[in-house]
C-alpha positions as CSV (number, residue, x, y, z in Angstrom):
1,M,143.9,196.9,3.8
2,I,145.0,200.4,4.5
3,D,148.5,199.1,5.3
4,I,148.6,197.2,2.0
5,E,147.6,200.4,0.0
6,R,150.2,202.4,1.9
7,N,152.9,200.0,1.2
8,Q,152.0,199.9,-2.5
9,G,152.0,203.7,-2.6
10,Q,155.3,203.9,-0.8
11,R,156.9,201.4,-3.3
12,F,155.7,203.6,-6.2
13,V,157.3,206.7,-4.6
14,D,160.5,204.8,-3.8
15,E,160.7,203.6,-7.4
16,W,160.1,207.0,-8.8
17,R,162.7,208.6,-6.6
18,A,165.3,205.9,-7.4
19,N,164.6,206.4,-11.1
20,A,164.8,210.2,-10.8
21,E,168.2,209.8,-9.0
22,R,169.5,207.5,-11.7
23,L,168.4,209.8,-14.5
24,E,169.9,212.8,-12.7
25,Q,173.2,211.0,-12.3
26,A,173.2,210.2,-16.0
27,G,172.6,213.8,-16.9
28,A,169.1,213.1,-18.3
29,Y,167.1,214.9,-15.6
30,D,167.5,218.1,-13.7
31,P,165.1,219.0,-10.8
32,A,165.9,222.7,-11.5
33,D,164.0,222.5,-14.8
34,E,160.6,221.7,-13.1
35,H,157.8,224.2,-13.4
36,D,154.1,224.4,-12.7
37,A,151.0,226.5,-13.6
38,C,147.9,226.7,-11.4
39,G,144.7,228.3,-10.3
40,V,144.9,231.0,-7.7
41,G,142.8,233.7,-6.0
42,F,141.8,235.5,-2.8
43,V,138.8,236.8,-0.9
44,A,139.0,239.7,1.4
45,A,136.8,241.9,3.6
46,I,137.4,245.4,2.5
47,D,136.7,246.8,6.0
48,G,139.4,244.5,7.5
49,Q,137.0,242.8,9.9
50,P,137.2,239.0,10.2
51,R,134.2,237.0,8.9
52,R,133.3,233.4,8.5
53,A,131.9,234.3,5.0
54,V,135.4,235.0,3.8
55,V,136.7,231.5,4.6
56,E,133.6,229.8,3.2
57,A,133.8,231.8,0.0
58,A,137.4,230.9,-0.5
59,V,136.8,227.2,0.2
60,N,134.0,227.1,-2.3
61,A,136.1,229.0,-4.8
62,L,138.9,226.5,-4.4
63,K,136.5,223.7,-5.1
64,S,135.4,225.3,-8.3
65,V,138.9,225.3,-9.8
66,W,139.4,221.6,-9.3
67,H,139.9,221.4,-13.1
68,R,143.1,223.4,-12.7
69,G,144.9,220.5,-11.1
70,A,146.0,217.1,-12.4
71,V,144.6,213.9,-10.9
72,D,146.5,210.7,-10.4
73,A,145.2,207.4,-11.8
74,D,143.9,206.6,-8.3
75,G,141.4,209.4,-8.7
76,K,142.3,210.9,-5.3
77,T,145.9,212.1,-5.4
78,G,146.3,215.6,-6.7
79,D,149.1,218.0,-7.3
80,G,148.3,220.0,-4.2
81,A,145.8,222.5,-2.9
82,G,145.5,224.7,0.2
83,I,144.2,227.9,1.9
84,H,145.9,230.7,3.8
85,V,143.8,232.5,6.5
86,Q,144.1,234.5,9.7
87,V,145.0,232.5,12.9
88,P,141.6,231.9,14.6
89,Q,142.7,233.0,18.1
90,D,139.5,231.8,19.9
91,F,139.9,228.3,18.4
92,F,143.4,227.8,19.6
93,K,143.1,229.5,22.9
94,E,140.1,227.3,23.8
95,H,142.2,224.3,22.8
96,I,145.0,225.5,25.2
97,A,142.4,226.0,28.0
98,R,141.1,222.4,27.5
99,T,144.7,221.2,28.2
100,G,144.6,222.8,31.6
101,R,146.6,225.9,30.8
102,T,145.6,229.6,30.9
103,P,146.3,231.3,27.6
104,M,148.3,234.5,27.8
105,K,146.8,237.8,26.7
106,G,147.7,239.1,23.3
107,K,147.9,237.2,20.0
108,L,148.9,233.6,20.0
109,A,151.2,232.3,17.3
110,V,150.7,229.0,15.6
111,G,153.1,226.9,13.5
112,V,151.9,224.3,11.1
113,V,154.7,221.7,10.8
114,F,155.2,218.7,8.5
115,L,157.2,216.1,10.4
116,P,158.8,212.8,9.2
117,R,156.1,210.2,9.7
118,T,157.9,206.9,9.4
119,D,161.2,207.9,11.1
120,L,160.2,208.4,14.7
121,A,163.7,209.3,15.9
122,A,163.9,212.0,13.2
123,Q,160.4,213.2,14.1
124,E,161.3,213.6,17.8
125,R,164.6,215.4,16.9
126,C,162.7,217.9,14.8
127,R,160.4,218.7,17.7
128,E,163.5,219.2,19.9
129,I,165.0,221.6,17.4
130,V,161.7,223.6,17.0
131,E,161.3,223.9,20.8
132,S,164.9,224.8,21.5
133,E,164.9,227.7,19.0
134,I,161.6,229.1,20.2
135,L,162.8,229.1,23.8
136,A,166.2,230.5,22.9
137,Y,164.4,233.5,21.4
138,G,162.5,234.1,24.7
139,H,159.0,233.0,23.7
140,L,156.8,230.5,25.5
141,I,155.6,227.2,24.1
142,C,151.9,226.5,24.9
143,G,152.0,222.9,23.5
144,W,151.7,220.8,20.4
145,R,148.5,219.8,18.7
146,Q,148.1,216.9,16.3
147,V,146.0,218.2,13.4
148,P,142.9,216.1,12.8
149,V,143.0,214.7,9.3
150,N,140.8,212.3,7.3
151,I,143.2,210.1,5.4
152,D,140.3,208.2,3.8
153,V,139.7,211.0,1.3
154,I,143.2,211.1,-0.2
155,G,144.8,208.7,-2.6
156,E,147.3,206.0,-1.8
157,K,150.2,207.9,-3.3
158,A,149.4,211.0,-1.3
159,N,149.0,208.9,1.8
160,A,152.2,207.1,1.3
161,T,154.1,210.4,1.3
162,R,151.9,212.1,3.9
163,P,153.9,213.8,6.7
164,E,152.9,213.9,10.3
165,I,151.0,217.1,10.6
166,E,151.2,219.0,13.9
167,Q,150.7,222.5,15.2
168,I,152.8,224.2,17.8
169,M,151.3,227.1,19.8
170,I,153.5,230.0,21.0
171,A,152.8,232.8,23.4
172,N,154.4,236.3,23.0
173,N,156.4,236.0,26.2
174,R,158.6,239.1,25.2
175,G,155.5,241.4,25.0
176,V,156.5,242.8,21.6
177,D,154.0,244.2,19.1
178,N,152.6,241.9,16.5
179,P,154.9,242.9,13.6
180,Q,158.0,242.3,15.8
181,F,156.5,239.0,17.1
182,D,156.1,237.9,13.5
183,L,159.7,239.0,12.7
184,D,160.9,237.0,15.7
185,L,159.0,234.0,14.4
186,Y,160.5,234.4,10.9
187,M,164.0,234.4,12.4
188,I,163.1,231.4,14.6
189,R,161.8,229.5,11.6
190,R,165.0,230.2,9.5
191,R,167.2,229.0,12.4
192,I,165.1,225.8,12.7
193,E,165.3,225.2,8.9
194,K,169.1,225.6,8.9
195,K,169.5,223.1,11.8
196,V,167.3,220.5,10.3
197,W,169.0,220.9,6.9
198,E,172.4,220.5,8.6
199,E,171.3,217.3,10.1
200,S,170.0,216.0,6.7
201,I,166.5,215.3,8.0
202,S,164.1,215.0,5.1
203,E,160.3,215.4,5.0
204,F,160.4,218.3,7.5
205,Y,158.7,221.5,6.5
206,I,157.1,224.5,8.3
207,C,154.0,225.5,6.3
208,S,153.5,228.6,8.4
209,L,154.7,230.1,11.7
210,S,153.0,233.3,12.5
211,C,150.7,235.2,14.9
212,R,148.7,236.6,12.0
213,S,148.1,233.8,9.5
214,I,148.0,230.1,9.2
215,I,148.2,227.7,6.2
216,Y,146.4,224.4,5.6
217,K,147.6,222.6,2.5
218,G,148.5,219.2,1.1
219,M,148.7,216.8,-1.8
220,F,145.0,216.3,-2.3
221,L,142.3,217.5,-4.7
222,A,140.8,220.9,-4.3
223,E,137.4,219.5,-3.3
224,Q,139.0,217.5,-0.5
225,L,140.4,220.4,1.5
226,T,137.7,220.6,4.2
227,A,137.2,216.8,4.2
228,F,140.9,216.3,4.9
229,Y,141.2,219.2,7.3
230,P,137.9,219.3,9.3
231,D,139.3,222.3,11.3
232,L,138.3,224.5,8.5
233,L,134.6,223.6,9.0
234,D,134.7,225.1,12.5
235,P,132.7,228.3,12.7
236,R,135.4,229.9,14.8
237,F,137.6,229.9,11.7
238,V,137.0,233.5,10.8
239,S,139.3,235.7,8.7
240,N,139.5,239.1,7.0
241,F,141.3,237.5,4.1
242,A,141.7,234.0,2.5
243,I,144.2,233.0,-0.3
244,Y,143.5,229.7,-2.0
245,H,145.5,227.7,-4.6
246,Q,145.1,224.6,-6.8
247,R,148.4,223.4,-8.1
248,Y,149.0,222.1,-11.6
249,S,152.5,220.6,-12.1
250,T,153.5,220.9,-15.7
251,N,156.3,218.4,-15.4
252,T,156.9,218.2,-11.7
253,F,156.4,215.3,-9.3
254,P,154.0,216.7,-6.7
255,T,155.0,216.8,-3.0
256,W,153.3,217.9,0.2
257,R,155.7,220.8,0.8
258,L,155.3,222.3,-2.7
259,A,151.6,222.5,-2.4
260,Q,150.5,226.2,-2.2
261,P,149.9,228.8,-0.7
262,F,153.3,229.5,0.6
263,R,154.0,231.9,3.5
264,V,153.4,235.1,1.5
265,L,152.0,234.2,-1.9
266,A,150.2,231.8,-4.1
267,H,151.4,231.9,-7.7
268,N,149.9,230.8,-11.0
269,G,152.6,230.7,-13.7
270,E,156.3,230.1,-14.2
271,I,159.3,232.2,-13.4
272,N,161.3,231.9,-16.6
273,T,164.3,233.9,-15.4
274,L,164.7,231.6,-12.4
275,R,168.3,230.4,-12.8
276,G,169.5,234.0,-13.3
277,N,167.4,235.4,-10.4
278,I,168.8,232.7,-8.0
279,N,172.3,233.6,-9.0
280,W,171.6,237.3,-8.6
281,M,170.2,236.7,-5.1
282,K,173.4,234.8,-4.1
283,S,175.3,237.9,-5.2
284,H,173.1,240.3,-3.3
285,E,173.4,238.3,-0.1
286,T,176.9,239.5,0.5
287,R,175.7,243.1,1.0
288,M,172.3,242.5,2.5
289,A,171.7,244.3,5.8
290,H,168.8,245.9,7.7
291,P,168.4,247.3,11.2
292,L,165.4,245.0,11.8
293,F,167.7,242.0,11.3
294,G,170.8,243.6,12.9
295,A,173.5,241.1,13.8
296,H,171.2,238.2,13.0
297,I,171.3,238.9,9.2
298,E,173.2,235.7,8.6
299,D,170.2,233.7,10.0
300,V,168.2,234.6,6.9
301,K,170.8,233.4,4.5
302,P,170.6,231.7,2.1
303,V,167.4,233.6,1.3
304,I,166.4,231.0,-1.3
305,Q,166.1,227.6,0.4
306,P,167.2,224.4,-1.4
307,G,164.6,222.1,-2.9
308,G,162.0,224.8,-3.7
309,S,160.0,225.2,-6.9
310,D,160.0,228.5,-8.9
311,S,157.0,229.7,-6.9
312,A,158.7,228.8,-3.6
313,T,161.8,230.7,-4.5
314,L,159.8,233.7,-5.5
315,D,158.0,233.5,-2.1
316,N,161.4,233.3,-0.3
317,V,162.5,236.6,-1.7
318,F,159.0,238.2,-1.2
319,E,159.2,237.2,2.5
320,V,162.6,238.6,3.3
321,M,161.6,241.9,1.7
322,L,158.5,242.0,3.8
323,R,160.4,241.1,7.0
324,A,162.8,244.0,6.3
325,G,159.9,246.4,6.6
326,R,158.8,246.9,3.0
327,Q,155.0,247.0,2.3
328,L,153.6,244.3,0.0
329,P,152.7,246.6,-2.9
330,M,156.3,247.9,-3.0
331,V,157.7,244.3,-3.0
332,K,155.4,243.4,-5.9
333,S,156.6,246.5,-7.8
334,L,160.2,245.6,-7.2
335,M,160.0,241.9,-8.2
336,I,157.2,241.7,-10.7
337,P,157.2,245.3,-12.2
338,E,155.0,246.8,-14.8
339,A,156.5,247.3,-18.2
340,W,157.2,251.1,-18.4
341,A,160.3,251.9,-20.5
342,G,158.5,251.8,-23.8
343,K,155.2,253.4,-22.6
344,K,154.9,257.1,-23.1
345,T,151.6,257.2,-21.2
346,V,153.2,256.3,-17.9
347,P,153.2,259.4,-15.6
348,E,156.6,260.9,-14.7
349,P,156.5,260.1,-11.0
350,L,155.8,256.5,-11.7
351,R,158.7,256.4,-14.2
352,Y,161.1,257.6,-11.5
353,L,159.7,255.0,-9.1
354,Y,160.2,252.2,-11.7
355,N,163.7,253.3,-12.5
356,W,164.6,253.1,-8.8
357,C,163.0,249.6,-8.7
358,N,165.0,248.6,-11.7
359,S,168.1,249.9,-10.0
360,V,167.6,247.9,-6.8
361,M,167.1,244.4,-8.2
362,E,166.3,242.3,-11.2
363,P,162.7,241.5,-12.1
364,W,161.4,238.0,-11.7
365,D,160.0,237.6,-15.2
366,G,157.6,235.1,-16.6
367,P,153.8,234.6,-16.7
368,A,152.6,235.3,-13.2
369,A,149.3,235.9,-11.4
370,I,149.8,236.2,-7.6
371,A,147.7,236.4,-4.6
372,A,149.7,237.5,-1.5
373,F,149.3,238.4,2.1
374,G,151.8,240.7,3.9
375,G,150.4,241.3,7.4
376,R,148.8,244.6,6.6
377,W,147.9,244.0,2.9
378,V,146.3,241.4,0.8
379,L,147.0,241.8,-2.9
380,G,146.5,240.4,-6.3
381,G,148.9,241.2,-9.1
382,M,149.9,240.4,-12.7
383,D,153.1,240.1,-14.6
384,R,154.2,242.7,-17.2
385,N,152.9,240.6,-20.2
386,G,149.5,239.7,-18.6
387,L,149.9,236.1,-19.6
388,R,148.0,234.8,-16.6
389,P,144.5,236.2,-16.0
390,M,143.2,237.7,-12.8
391,R,139.6,239.0,-12.5
392,Y,137.9,240.6,-9.5
393,T,134.4,241.3,-8.2
394,I,133.3,243.6,-5.4
395,T,129.9,243.1,-3.8
396,T,127.6,245.1,-1.6
397,D,128.5,243.0,1.5
398,G,132.0,244.6,1.3
399,L,133.8,241.5,0.0
400,I,136.3,241.5,-2.9
401,S,137.1,238.2,-4.7
402,A,139.9,238.0,-7.3
403,G,141.3,235.0,-9.1
404,S,142.3,233.1,-12.2
405,E,138.7,232.7,-13.5
406,T,135.4,234.5,-13.6
407,G,132.7,232.9,-11.3
408,M,135.0,231.2,-8.8
409,V,133.1,232.9,-6.0
410,R,129.4,232.7,-6.7
411,V,127.6,236.0,-6.2
412,N,124.2,237.4,-6.8
413,E,124.5,239.7,-9.8
414,A,122.2,242.2,-8.1
415,E,124.8,242.6,-5.4
416,V,127.8,243.3,-7.6
417,V,129.2,246.8,-7.1
418,E,132.2,246.5,-9.5
419,K,133.7,244.0,-11.8
420,G,137.0,244.1,-13.6
421,R,140.2,242.5,-14.6
422,L,143.8,243.3,-13.9
423,G,145.9,244.4,-16.9
424,P,149.6,243.6,-17.5
425,G,151.6,244.7,-14.5
426,E,148.6,245.9,-12.5
427,M,147.6,245.1,-9.0
428,I,144.7,245.5,-6.6
429,A,145.0,245.4,-2.8
430,V,143.2,245.9,0.4
431,D,144.7,247.6,3.4
432,L,143.3,245.4,6.2
433,I,144.3,247.9,8.9
434,E,142.9,251.0,7.3
435,G,140.0,249.0,5.9
436,K,140.4,250.5,2.4
437,L,140.5,249.1,-1.2
438,Y,143.2,250.4,-3.5
439,H,143.2,250.1,-7.3
440,D,146.3,249.9,-9.4
441,R,147.0,253.6,-10.0
442,D,146.2,254.6,-6.4
443,L,148.7,252.0,-5.1
444,K,151.5,253.1,-7.5
445,E,150.9,256.8,-6.8
446,M,151.1,256.1,-3.1
447,L,154.4,254.3,-3.6
448,A,155.8,257.1,-5.8
449,R,155.2,259.6,-2.9
450,Q,157.2,257.6,-0.4
451,H,160.7,258.9,-1.5
452,P,162.1,261.7,-3.7
453,F,162.7,259.2,-6.6
454,K,163.1,262.1,-9.1
455,D,166.0,263.5,-7.1
456,W,167.5,260.0,-6.8
457,D,167.2,259.4,-10.5
458,R,169.8,262.2,-11.1
459,N,172.5,259.8,-9.9
460,T,172.0,257.5,-12.9
461,T,174.4,258.1,-15.8
462,P,173.0,257.1,-19.2
463,I,175.7,255.8,-21.6
464,D,174.5,258.3,-24.2
465,S,175.5,261.2,-22.0
466,L,179.1,260.1,-22.2
467,I,179.3,260.2,-26.0
468,K,179.8,263.4,-27.9
469,A,176.8,264.4,-30.1
470,G,177.3,263.6,-33.8
471,L,180.2,261.4,-33.2
472,T,180.7,258.9,-36.0
473,E,182.7,255.7,-35.7
474,A,185.1,254.8,-38.5
475,A,185.3,251.2,-39.6
476,E,188.3,249.5,-37.8
477,F,189.0,246.8,-40.4
478,E,189.5,246.5,-44.1
479,R,187.3,244.1,-46.1
480,D,189.8,241.2,-46.1
481,E,190.7,241.6,-42.4
482,L,187.0,241.7,-41.4
483,R,186.3,238.6,-43.4
484,R,189.3,236.8,-41.8
485,R,187.9,237.7,-38.3
486,Q,184.4,236.5,-39.3
487,V,185.8,233.1,-40.3
488,T,187.8,233.0,-37.1
489,V,184.8,233.3,-34.9
490,G,182.7,230.9,-37.0
491,W,180.6,233.2,-39.2
492,S,179.4,231.4,-42.4
493,L,177.9,232.8,-45.6
494,E,174.6,231.4,-44.4
495,D,174.9,233.5,-41.2
496,L,175.6,236.6,-43.2
497,E,172.7,236.1,-45.6
498,L,170.0,234.9,-43.3
499,I,170.8,236.7,-40.1
500,L,173.0,239.8,-40.6
501,H,171.6,240.9,-44.0
502,P,168.0,241.3,-42.7
503,M,169.3,243.1,-39.6
504,V,171.2,245.7,-41.8
505,E,168.6,246.1,-44.5
506,E,165.3,245.9,-42.5
507,A,166.6,246.9,-39.0
508,K,165.1,243.8,-37.4
509,E,166.0,240.3,-36.4
510,A,165.3,237.6,-38.9
511,V,162.4,235.2,-38.1
512,G,163.6,231.7,-37.5
513,S,163.1,228.6,-35.5
514,M,164.0,228.8,-31.8
515,G,165.3,225.3,-31.9
516,D,168.9,224.2,-32.6
517,D,169.3,221.0,-34.6
518,A,173.0,221.5,-35.2
519,P,175.3,218.9,-33.6
520,L,177.3,219.7,-30.5
521,A,180.8,221.0,-31.2
522,V,182.4,217.6,-30.1
523,L,180.2,215.8,-32.7
524,S,180.5,218.4,-35.6
525,N,183.0,218.8,-38.4
526,Q,182.1,222.5,-38.5
527,Y,183.6,225.0,-36.0
528,R,181.2,225.9,-33.2
529,G,182.5,228.6,-31.0
530,L,181.6,229.0,-27.3
531,H,179.4,231.9,-28.1
532,H,177.0,229.5,-30.0
533,F,175.9,228.1,-26.7
534,F,175.0,231.5,-25.1
535,R,171.3,231.5,-26.1
536,Q,167.9,232.5,-24.8
537,N,167.1,230.5,-21.7
538,F,163.5,231.8,-21.4
539,S,160.0,230.3,-21.7
540,Q,161.2,226.8,-21.3
541,V,157.8,225.2,-20.8
542,T,154.5,226.5,-22.2
543,N,155.1,230.0,-23.4
544,P,156.1,231.4,-26.8
545,P,159.6,233.0,-27.3
546,I,159.8,236.7,-27.0
547,D,162.3,239.3,-28.1
548,S,163.0,242.9,-27.5
549,L,162.3,244.0,-31.1
550,R,158.8,242.6,-31.6
551,E,157.7,243.1,-28.1
552,R,159.5,246.3,-27.1
553,G,156.3,247.4,-25.3
554,V,156.9,244.9,-22.5
555,M,160.6,244.1,-22.9
556,S,163.8,246.1,-22.6
557,L,167.5,245.4,-23.1
558,R,168.5,248.1,-20.6
559,T,171.5,246.9,-18.6
560,R,173.0,248.6,-15.5
561,L,176.5,248.5,-14.1
562,G,177.8,249.4,-10.7
563,N,174.7,248.9,-8.5
564,L,175.2,245.6,-6.7
565,G,174.2,247.2,-3.4
566,N,172.0,246.4,-0.4
567,I,168.6,245.3,-1.8
568,L,167.0,245.9,1.6
569,A,167.9,249.6,1.7
570,E,165.9,252.5,0.3
571,D,168.2,255.5,-0.6
572,D,169.7,257.5,-3.4
573,S,172.9,255.4,-3.5
574,Q,171.1,252.6,-5.3
575,C,170.7,254.8,-8.4
576,R,174.4,255.5,-8.7
577,L,175.0,253.4,-11.8
578,L,175.8,253.5,-15.5
579,Q,172.8,252.5,-17.6
580,L,173.3,250.9,-21.0
581,D,170.5,250.7,-23.6
582,S,171.7,247.3,-24.6
583,P,174.4,244.9,-23.5
584,V,175.7,244.9,-27.1
585,L,177.9,248.0,-27.4
586,S,179.4,249.9,-30.3
587,N,183.1,250.6,-30.2
588,G,182.4,254.2,-29.2
589,E,180.1,253.1,-26.4
590,F,182.6,250.6,-25.1
591,D,185.3,253.2,-25.1
592,A,183.0,255.7,-23.2
593,M,182.1,253.0,-20.7
594,R,185.8,252.1,-20.1
595,R,186.7,255.8,-19.5
596,Y,183.8,256.1,-17.1
597,M,184.8,253.1,-15.1
598,G,188.5,254.1,-14.8
599,D,190.4,252.2,-12.2
600,T,187.3,250.4,-11.0
601,A,187.4,248.1,-14.0
602,V,189.9,245.3,-14.6
603,E,190.7,243.8,-18.0
604,I,191.4,240.1,-18.1
605,D,193.0,238.3,-21.0
606,C,190.7,235.5,-22.1
607,T,192.9,234.0,-24.8
608,F,195.4,231.1,-24.5
609,A,198.0,229.5,-26.7
610,A,196.6,227.0,-29.1
611,A,199.8,224.9,-28.7
612,G,199.6,225.0,-24.9
613,G,198.9,221.3,-24.6
614,P,195.8,219.2,-23.9
615,H,194.8,221.1,-20.7
616,A,195.4,224.6,-22.1
617,L,191.7,225.5,-22.3
618,R,190.9,224.2,-18.8
619,D,194.0,226.0,-17.3
620,A,193.0,229.2,-19.0
621,I,189.4,229.1,-17.7
622,R,190.8,228.5,-14.2
623,R,193.1,231.5,-14.6
624,V,190.3,233.7,-15.8
625,Q,188.2,232.7,-12.8
626,R,191.0,233.3,-10.4
627,E,191.9,236.7,-11.8
628,A,188.2,237.7,-11.7
629,E,187.8,236.6,-8.1
630,D,191.0,238.5,-7.1
631,A,189.8,241.6,-8.8
632,V,186.4,241.5,-7.0
633,A,188.2,240.9,-3.7
634,R,190.5,243.9,-4.2
635,S,187.5,246.2,-5.1
636,R,185.9,245.4,-1.7
637,R,188.9,246.3,0.4
């Protein structure tokens, strides 16, 4: 009977994949457009001491957010759920002892690996790759362990796609400290992933590979976590933190590997700037360097691994930042910063900190509530808009619980020391080594003291400083010439009346529909210039549109030029840039910018002869690309 259900489930999955591939080839489906929104939280011991109560509280909290995830028609298959806790050293060392080996002193590392279940040859090849990379790095393999699972509690579709779930145990044969051991394991994992990808082996995924933490997750319902993974019921599973997550896929087909938590964070929300952030990361990779990676920096590239969700790509970048030595609160401030430019109440030291963060890399914007673990820290944080809630409770037993909803962790009200919620851009964290709780302002003031950010800020050149005070700009075109140019670029009387007129008279953008029901240029009798198709690519799923005029408190059009540097560094050179208040420049601002850039800027002619033949546009675009690439190559010599 089980085989019949498995075959039926597999047929469903195969049919779905075939249909998705057909739609993708026809241009009707793009996997990059998938998003999800979920329930997330963490529990931590403020004193940093491992407790069984932390794991139990997190498991029960996860079960209480079952309504956050979708359920398949079979009533058992879910979008995914999981938990991230410390590696229970006694549990795994006793397992090694039962196999006849003597565990080495020091922390044992454990990797949780999803292997291909139906292709036994690929499964064995994956094991070979994993083992060879571990041994090549000089560490000792203590054996494999098949993770006990109860497949009766999951649905047929989840079971049909279920991977073979195994754990590999690794001893610190090099005798390095725990942070270096974890860095070794990160490099090993990236090498493994590259080799498996090169051999086109699907259904392989490493959930976690660490001496400090371990992840149990899968495509089941939240309440099925401990039933599917009975390991978590063992009293030896103790931890000083636990991150839990229930996934809700807005329009995504759930998979085992995309269940959360990921290696650093669990995320509730959507990264709406995803396409741009991924492209920026590709650009940053050319200059990425850090002494901790040394000559092995190429092993971590590409930072963003293919096939990931928006949450998974966010986690990829969080992780490389952490492995380069940054502390988790600083990584959060860099990637999901507080809105500060329009707030006069932000203290000056924090403004300099944020300006440096903005100089280093682009924010990953969108509604976000995260729970994250970074070795020393466990942290909860919010996006700049506060569009995903996170509330916390501190109790007399020294535990803090934080998450998407109130009451996820049941507590006696008489034992509550403090309750609160994180505001937009805020975070709360526990230093598990120091055994101390940090609130938002304490964390940010600590970060602001790490470097002389005020001195570094003097390297930034505002565009206003390059323009003479009181300078007025004369109109360049007479009335008739201006109108001719407006017609040339496709401006209509309707555009002038409904868009431009309110902007001039009321100094604000006209309110209108975000949609576009005008036909594509190829189907239209009216001129539609290329610029018509450069539009807001934000809030694609469940969130309202935003703009810099109505929501200037949380949004800025500030644009920086000249700082595509090493995002893993921390020095004053990262602030050596030209800062524009807006990417839309007046003629005077453009002239000032051009003078400032001097020989470092190259002008490329983007016009072409209308009578140049049927391939004139294509040839011109290729020429522009070639000239731009050549100019960039010359600038790096």
